[in-house]
Every structure is written in structure tokens, then in C-alpha cells.
N, C-alpha and C positions, 0 to 999 in steps of 0.2 A: 601946487595944489596936491594934497595927499590923495592916495588911492581910495581911501574910505569916502572922502568927499565926492569923488568921481562916481562911485558906485551907489551912493545914497539915492540919486534920482531913479535909478533902475529898481532898487529895493522898494521905493515909494510907489513906483508904477505897478509892481507885482502886488503890493499890499492893496492898492486900489482895485486891482483886478479881482483879488480874492474877496474884497469887501462886498457883501451882499450876494456872493455867488452861491448857487445851490449845489453845483457840481464842479469838481476838478479831477481830470483823469490824466495820469502820467503815462506816457508811451515811449517806447524805444523806437526811434525812426531810422536807425542805421540800416543801410541797404536799400532804402527807397530811392528810386530814380527821381530826377527833377520833375519829370512829367507826372509821376505818381504823387509826389509831394504837392505839386500845383493843383492837381485834381482833388486831393484830400482837403487842402486849404479852402478850395472853392466850395466843396460840399459843406464844410463846417461853417464857413462864412454865411452861406445861404440859410443855415439853420440858426444863425445868431450866436454861434459859438466862437469864442476867441481862442486861437491856437498860436502859441508862441514857444520859442526856444530860449531859455534863460540858463545862466550858470546855476548849477545845483546849490552852491553855497548862498547865492543871492535869493533863491527861492526859500531856502531854509530860514534865512534872516527875515524875509517878509512874512513867512508863515508862523513865526515864533509867537506863542501865546494865542493861537487861533486853532480852530478845528483842523485846519489844513496842515498843521504841524505834524500830523500823523503820516503825511506823505514822506517824511524824512528817510525811512529805510529804503524806499524805492528810488530815491534820487541818487542813483549811481550810474555813471556812464552817460552817454548822450541821452538827454531826456527832453521831451516836448510836453507842454501842459495845455490841455484843452479845457476851457472854463466856460460854463454857462450860467447866466443869472436868471434865465427864464424857465427853460425846460430841463428838469433834473435828469432825464434819461437820454437826452439828445447826444451829448458827447460820446457816451458809451455805445449807444446804438449806431451812430455813424462810424465810429472807429472800428467797432467789431465787424460791421458790414464791410468796411473797406479792407480790413485785415484778411477777409476771405479771399480776395483777389490778389492783394499785395502781401505775400507771406512774410516779408521783411518787417512789417509793422507788428509790434508786440505791445499789448496793454500790460503795464506793470502793476497798476492798482489805481485807486481813486477814492475820493471823498464824495459821498452823496448825502446831502442834507445833514452835514456835520458828523457823519459816521464813516469810518475807514472800511474799505472793501478791497480784498486782494484781487489778483487777476481773474481767478475762477468766478468769484462773486460778481465781478464787473461784467463777465460774459452773461451771467444770469440777468443782471440789471439791463443789459443791452437787449434782451428778449422782450422787455416790457414795451408795449406800444406807446406812442406819443399821447399826450393829453387829449388832443383833438380826436384821435382814433378811439380812445376809451370813451370820450363823451359821445361820439357817434354810435358806438355799440350800446351805450346806456340808453340813448334816445331810441334806437331801434328796438331794444327790448321793451321799452315802455310803450312804444307805438304798436307793437305786434298784437297784444291782446285786443286793443281797440279796433285795429284793422280786421282781425279775425271776427270779432263780434259784428262789425258793420257788414262783412261779407255774408255771414249767416243770416242776418236780418234781411239783406237784399235778396238772398236765395229764397227765404220764406215768403217775402213779398212777391217775388216772381212766380213762385209756386202757387200762391193764393190767386194771383192775377190770371194765371193759365187755367186754374180750376173754374174760375168764374166765367171765363170765355167759353 
């Protein structure tokens, strides 16, 4: 069996991982301890993010003719890929947060919604809250005027009730 035939299932697996993905972040994981790597994988898995280490050439082959092809320049040296199909900011947010404690972890760059971002831009994307937090903030800001209005009406009613007594 030729080497190409052996590698084809892995390339197909990576292509399926990229298919429908909103985000892919490339990181350099050199220097992480086994405990740190296990903890990172656990956090990513809980957020629904797939985190795998593949050979760079196989990632390039799988990403050919897709938006993820832009990752090519950062695929140098040991590289792990974190991919999310649901939350566009989750991989960047989790990896950046983890990199604060594990200095060995380095974000190289990534693709968010078909656009390439370098390491600095990925740090900015990591600062964007999750969709649930943003929706909560929106709901809170929509409820605030109504709640304030209800409080004022209640105070007026209590004031009028005290004046009548």
C-alpha cells in the first residue's frame, strides 16, 4: 500500500473537521506538560471544540481550496488545531485564557468565519464574550428601562397611598 493511500483517510478526517467549521485556531503547544495538555483538552471538549494534532502537510492538503487554506503560513513546527462548528469565539477565548497560565502555549493564528487573523488579532477575538453572555447582556439592557419604569410607578402609587392615609 502506498504512503499516499495510507494518508488519505487522515486528510479526509481533517477535511470533514473543517467542513462547516466557523473557527480554526492554530497553536504551538511545545513545552506544555501532560497535565496542562490534559486540562486544556478537557476545557476545549466541554465547550464543544475539537482539538487535534496533525501533520502540517496533511492539514495543508485538507484545507486546499477552502478558507482554511490561509492557515498555511502558520503551519510550521509542532501545531495543534482547535476547531469549533458552533461558537466562533470559543477556541480563541479558551486558548487565550489558558495561555495566561501556561506560558508555553502560543496562538499562531486562525480562521474565524472564513477570514484569516494573525496571533494579535486572535487575542482581540478572544476578548469577545460568548454568544450566551452577549444575549444575556442584550436582554438585560432591554429589561432595564421596563424595570425602572415599573419601579417609578410603584413609588408613585406608594406615595399616593401614603398621602391618602
